[in-house]
C-alpha positions in Angstrom: -16.3 -11.3 4.1 -15.6 -11.6 0.5 -14.5 -15.3 0.2 -15.8 -17.1 -2.8 -12.7 -20.0 -3.0 -11.5 -22.0 -0.8 -7.9 -20.8 0.4 -8.7 -17.1 -0.7 -7.6 -14.7 1.8 -10.5 -11.9 1.9 -9.1 -8.7 1.0 -11.8 -6.6 2.7 -10.0 -8.0 5.6 -8.6 -5.9 8.9 -5.0 -5.1 8.0 -2.0 -5.1 10.2 1.3 -4.4 9.8 5.2 -6.4 9.3 7.6 -3.3 8.7 7.3 0.3 9.7 8.8 2.9 7.7 12.6 1.1 7.6 15.3 2.5 5.3 17.1 0.5 2.6 20.4 0.1 2.1 20.0 2.6 -0.9 17.0 5.5 -0.7 14.8 4.7 -4.1 11.9 3.2 -4.0 11.4 -0.6 -3.1 10.1 -2.3 -6.4 9.2 -5.9 -4.1 10.4 -8.3 -1.4 10.2 -11.5 -0.5 9.9 -13.6 3.0 12.0 -16.0 4.4 9.9 -18.8 5.4 12.3 -20.3 8.2 13.8 -17.0 9.7 10.9 -14.5 9.0 13.7 -12.0 7.3 12.5 -9.8 4.9 14.6 -9.0 1.4 13.7 -6.5 -0.6 14.5 -5.1 -4.1 14.9 -1.6 -5.2 16.6 0.4 -7.5 20.5 1.6 -7.3 21.1 5.1 -5.9 22.9 7.4 -7.7 26.0 8.2 -6.9 27.2 4.8 -6.2 31.0 3.3 -7.5 31.3 -0.8 -7.6 34.0 -2.8 -7.9 35.1 -2.4 -11.9 33.9 1.1 -12.4 36.0 4.1 -12.8 34.1 6.3 -10.9 30.6 6.9 -9.2 27.6 6.1 -11.9 24.5 8.7 -11.5 21.1 7.8 -11.1 19.7 8.1 -14.6 22.6 5.7 -15.8 21.6 3.1 -12.8 17.8 3.1 -13.7 18.5 2.5 -18.0 21.1 0.4 -17.4 18.7 -2.2 -14.9 20.9 -2.0 -11.5 19.1 -3.3 -8.5 20.0 -3.2 -4.9 18.5 -6.0 -2.4 18.6 -5.5 1.0 18.2 -7.9 3.9 16.3 -7.4 7.3 15.5 -9.1 10.0 11.7 -9.6 11.4 12.6 -6.5 13.7 13.7 -4.4 10.5 17.2 -3.9 11.1 19.4 -4.1 7.7 21.9 -7.6 8.2 22.7 -7.2 4.8 23.0 -6.3 1.1 23.7 -7.3 -2.5 23.9 -5.3 -5.8 23.0 -6.9 -9.0 23.9 -4.8 -12.5 21.9 -5.4 -15.6 19.0 -7.3 -14.2 16.1 -4.9 -14.4 13.1 -2.9 -12.3 12.6 -5.4 -9.8 9.3 -5.8 -10.1 8.9 -9.7 -8.7 10.8 -11.7 -6.4 10.9 -15.0 -5.5 12.6 -16.7 -2.6 13.4 -20.2 -1.3 15.6 -21.1 1.4 17.9 -24.2 0.5 18.8 -25.9 4.1 20.0 -22.6 5.0 21.0 -21.0 1.5 18.6 -18.2 0.7 18.3 -18.3 -3.2 16.4 -15.5 -4.9 14.8 -15.5 -8.3 14.6 -12.1 -10.3 14.4 -10.8 -13.5 17.6 -10.3 -15.3 18.4 -9.4 -18.8 17.5 -5.9 -18.7 16.5 -4.0 -21.7 15.3 0.2 -21.3 12.0 0.8 -22.4 11.1 3.9 -24.3 11.4 6.1 -21.0 15.1 4.8 -20.2 14.1 2.6 -17.9 15.4 -0.8 -17.4 13.2 -4.0 -17.3 13.9 -7.8 -17.9 13.3 -9.9 -20.4 14.5 -13.1 -18.1 14.0 -14.9 -15.2 16.8 -16.5 -13.2 18.0 -17.6 -10.2 21.0 -17.0 -7.5 22.0 -17.4 -4.0 22.2 -14.7 -2.0 25.9 -13.6 -0.8 26.0 -10.2 1.0 28.1 -7.3 0.2 28.8 -8.9 -3.4 27.9 -7.3 -6.8 26.4 -10.0 -8.9 26.6 -8.8 -12.8 23.7 -10.1 -15.6 25.4 -13.2 -17.5 28.0 -13.8 -14.3 28.1 -17.6 -14.3 26.7 -17.4 -10.4 23.2 -17.1 -11.7 21.3 -19.9 -13.2 21.0 -20.0 -17.4 18.1 -16.8 -18.0 14.9 -18.2 -19.2 12.5 -16.1 -21.4 9.2 -17.3 -21.8 8.6 -16.8 -26.0 10.7 -15.3 -28.5 10.5 -10.7 -27.8 9.2 -11.2 -24.2 9.6 -7.9 -22.3 8.7 -7.4 -18.8 9.8 -10.8 -17.7 9.2 -11.0 -13.5 8.8 -13.7 -11.2 7.2 -14.7 -7.9 7.2 -17.9 -6.1 3.3 -20.0 -5.0 4.9 -22.3 -2.0 1.6 -23.6 -1.7 1.8 -25.4 -5.1 5.5 -25.5 -5.3 4.9 -23.3 -8.6 7.0 -20.4 -10.1 4.7 -17.8 -11.5 6.3 -15.7 -14.3 4.5 -12.1 -15.4 5.5 -10.8 -19.0 4.3 -9.2 -22.2 4.1 -11.2 -25.4 3.2 -9.5 -29.0 1.9 -6.4 -27.0 -0.3 -8.3 -24.6 0.4 -8.9 -20.6 0.3 -12.6 -19.2 0.8 -14.8 -16.4 2.3 -18.0 -16.6 2.9 -21.4 -14.2 5.9 -23.6 -13.8 6.7 -26.2 -11.8 9.4 -24.5 -9.7 11.5 -27.8 -9.4 11.8 -28.3 -12.3 12.7 -24.9 -13.4 15.3 -24.9 -10.6 16.8 -28.1 -12.9 16.2 -26.0 -16.0 13.2 -27.5 -17.4 10.9 -25.0 -18.5 7.4 -26.7 -19.1 4.5 -24.4 -18.8 1.4 -25.5 -16.8 -0.7 -22.7 -17.3 -1.2 -19.1 -19.2 -3.7 -16.6 -18.7 -4.5 -13.4 -20.3 -3.1 -10.4 -17.5 -6.7 -9.4 -15.7 -7.5 -5.4 -15.1 -5.6 -4.6 -12.0 -7.2 -1.3 -11.8 -4.6 1.5 -12.4 -0.6 1.0 -12.4 0.3 -2.3 -11.4 2.7 -3.2 -8.6 2.8 -6.0 -7.6 1.6 -9.5 -7.8 1.7 -13.2 -5.9 0.0 -16.5 -5.9 -1.8 -18.6 -3.3 -3.8 -21.7 -3.3 -5.3 -21.3 -6.2 -5.3 -17.3 -6.5 -3.4 -14.9 -7.8 -3.3 -11.7 -6.4 -2.4 -8.3 -8.0 -1.6 -4.6 -5.9 -1.8 -1.6 -8.5 -1.9 2.3 -7.2 -0.2 5.7 -7.4 1.9 7.7 -4.8 -0.3 10.2 -3.2 1.9 13.0 -4.4 1.8 17.0 -5.9 3.1 15.0 -8.8 -0.3 13.3 -9.0 -3.2 15.3 -8.5 -5.7 12.4 -10.2 -4.5 10.7 -6.8 -5.5 12.7 -3.6 -5.8 11.0 -0.4 -6.7 8.2 0.5 -5.4 7.0 -2.5 -5.9 4.6 -5.4 -4.4 1.6 -4.2 -6.6 -1.7 -5.2 -5.6 -5.1 -4.3 -7.3 -7.6 -6.6 -7.8 -11.4 -6.6 -7.9 -13.5 -9.6 -9.1 -17.2 -9.8 -6.2 -19.6 -11.8 -8.9 -22.5 -13.1 -10.9 -19.3 -15.2 -8.7 -16.3 -14.8 -12.0 -14.4 -13.5 -11.4 -11.6 -11.1 -13.0 -12.9 -7.9 -12.5 -10.2 -5.7 -11.2 -6.2 -6.4 -11.0 -3.7 -3.7 -9.7 0.2 -3.0 -7.4 -0.7 0.2 -7.2 2.8 2.3 -5.3 1.1 5.3 -2.2 3.0 6.7 -3.8 6.6 5.8 -1.3 8.5 7.6 1.8 7.2 5.5 3.7 9.9 3.6 4.1 9.0 -0.1 2.6 6.0 0.1 2.6 4.5 -3.3 2.1 0.9 -3.2 5.2 -1.6 -4.0 5.4 -5.5 -4.1 3.2 -8.6 -2.8 4.1 -12.0 -1.1 1.9 -14.6 0.9 3.8 -16.3 3.4 3.0 -18.3 6.7 2.5 -17.0 10.2 2.0 -20.2 12.8 0.5 -22.0 10.4 -1.3 -19.0 8.8 -1.4 -17.9 5.7 -0.8 -13.8 5.2 -1.0 -11.7 2.4 1.3 -9.1 2.7 2.0 -5.5 0.2 4.0 -3.0 0.6 4.1 1.4 0.2 7.2 3.1 -0.2 7.2 6.3 1.9 8.7 9.1 3.1 8.4 12.3 1.1 10.5 13.7 0.4 12.8 11.1 0.5 15.2 9.2 1.0 12.3 6.4 1.0 11.5 4.1 3.7 9.7 0.5 3.5 6.4 -0.3 5.3 4.7 -3.8 5.2 1.1 -4.3 5.8 -0.7 -7.8 5.9 -4.1 -9.4 5.4 -4.4 -12.7 7.7 -6.6 -15.6 7.0 -6.7 -16.5 10.5 -10.4 -17.0 11.0 -12.7 -14.7 13.6 -13.7 -16.6 16.9 -16.9 -14.5 18.4 -16.2 -11.4 16.3 -12.7 -11.1 17.7 -9.6 -11.7 14.8 -5.7 -11.6 16.2 -4.1 -9.9 14.2 -0.7 -9.8 16.0 -0.3 -11.9 18.8 1.1 -10.4 22.3 4.2 -8.6 21.8 6.6 -7.1 24.3 7.3 -3.5 24.9 11.2 -2.4 24.8 10.9 0.0 28.4 13.3 3.7 28.1 15.6 4.0 30.5 14.4 4.9 33.9 11.1 3.0 33.3 10.9 -0.3 35.3 7.6 -2.7 35.0 5.1 -2.7 37.5 4.4 -6.4 38.4 3.4 -7.4 34.8 6.0 -6.0 31.7 4.0 -4.3 29.1 3.3 -5.8 25.9 0.2 -5.0 23.0 -1.1 -6.8 20.6 -4.0 -6.2 17.4 -7.3 -7.4 17.3 -10.1 -6.7 15.0 -13.1 -6.2 16.8 -16.0 -6.4 14.5 -14.2 -5.7 11.4 -12.4 -2.5 13.6 -8.6 -3.1 13.8 -8.0 -2.2 17.9 -4.5 -1.9 19.8 -4.6 -3.1 23.3 -2.1 -2.8 25.9 -1.5 -4.5 28.9 0.9 -4.6 32.0 2.1 -1.6 34.1 5.2 1.1 34.5 6.6 2.6 37.7 8.8 5.6 37.6 9.3 9.1 38.3 7.3 11.4 35.5 7.8 14.8 36.4 7.0 15.6 32.6 5.4 14.2 29.2 7.6 11.3 28.6 8.4 8.2 25.9 8.2 5.5 28.4 8.6 2.6 25.9 9.4 1.4 22.0 6.7 -0.6 19.7 7.6 -3.0 17.7 7.0 -2.4 14.1 4.4 -4.4 14.1 1.8 -2.6 16.5 3.2 1.3 15.7 0.1 2.8 14.0 0.5 4.9 11.1 -1.7 7.5 12.8 -1.1 8.1 16.7 -3.4 5.9 18.8 -4.6 7.4 22.1 -6.6 6.6 25.3 -6.7 7.5 29.0 -5.0 5.3 31.7 -5.0 4.9 35.5 -2.1 6.3 37.6 -1.5 6.9 41.3 -3.4 9.2 42.7 -2.3 12.2 43.6 -4.7 15.7 44.6 -7.4 14.3 42.8 -5.6 13.1 39.2 -6.1 9.8 38.9 -6.2 9.4 35.2 -3.0 9.9 32.4 -3.0 10.0 28.8 -1.3 7.4 26.8 0.0 7.9 23.1 1.3 5.3 20.5 3.0 7.3 17.7 4.1 7.0 14.6 8.0 6.9 15.3 7.3 3.7 17.7 7.2 5.7 20.6 4.6 4.9 23.5 4.0 8.4 25.2 2.8 9.0 29.2 1.1 12.7 29.4 0.4 14.6 32.2 3.1 14.2 34.6 3.9 17.2 36.5 7.0 18.6 38.8 3.6 19.5 41.0 2.2 16.3 40.1 4.4 13.3 39.6 3.4 10.0 37.9 4.8 7.3 40.0 3.0 4.6 38.5 0.6 3.7 35.5 -2.0 0.8 34.1 -1.7 -0.3 30.9 -4.8 -2.7 30.6 -7.9 -0.4 30.0 -5.6 0.9 26.6 -7.9 0.3 24.0 -8.0 2.4 21.0 -8.5 2.1 17.3 -5.0 1.5 15.1 -4.4 2.6 11.8 
């Protein structure tokens, strides 16, 4: 463990998962995300895809124009990863940061706005604003439906924001006079249009391409790194993704770690961070844009602040598995969980299945939180026929749990999963 101040989340801890390779409303790279503290829904920001025609546009608009103008898409997903809503934002920026509030059931998002293209003809925000999430709508910069934009200084560029729920603060990141900064504001005052900076610190070295940030309990967290792609030969597997923790009090780096989690992801470009509570325990979430070639998908990993007990840390408690057609539970319904044992993330299963398996077969679907980025395998007991009493069980990257070994000449009629314990990556 590498924790130096109270409330700091260990960047060297075992990694779990929230979402696994989920498609978004648009096919572009995710940039940032937020999690509703009430429902657990995930809201993802991404540049708009090319070829879409919105209200008031005479024709479909190509991607270079969208990216230069700073047009964004917000995708809403439920905790299971299914798309349940979306919005389009025109003239807002690149989507590098997001804040999310649930105000008595009304979702309010904070993002950059007043987009201005940089030298590479990519639009980035010069101010921040907030607005109600209204699925299916198009929101333009300058609309009365968003709050008056706030700019942290004359000439500020690359302005983005996130929310620190532990302190009820809005955190801004921006460039001013050629230098990058982070700055904290009281969230309630900012929401009322009263902008009084609490603290400004120089931007620490995030080690590589900046890709996201969040704040919790006196610690600023940053994400950096490049895609794993032939266009970037300087970044071979396992990639150069870094997690950084910074002390707000001093601005000093508390910890900085190379993250090699989820090595099986394609493209694996780090994108976005947030902190959310799960069962009262803080979790640091960070994302990866995946798939090569696209369409890009969204994967979100997490680090838990839950304590270890006797060398064991529960990352994801028992979750039910969805049985395939023709498969039934044998006494106890199949379920799984993720635990860290002596620092190694392990997938454990329990329960049993019954059926007629005369060939290799998918017997269940895993939830995203248990789906590995590389297959996890173990042997499990089965009915004894002809001296064969063991079968192989595999948790695949496609969410499928497969049973191997059944044949017409040696049918598997039941298998017990309690002995399944496999390294999960």
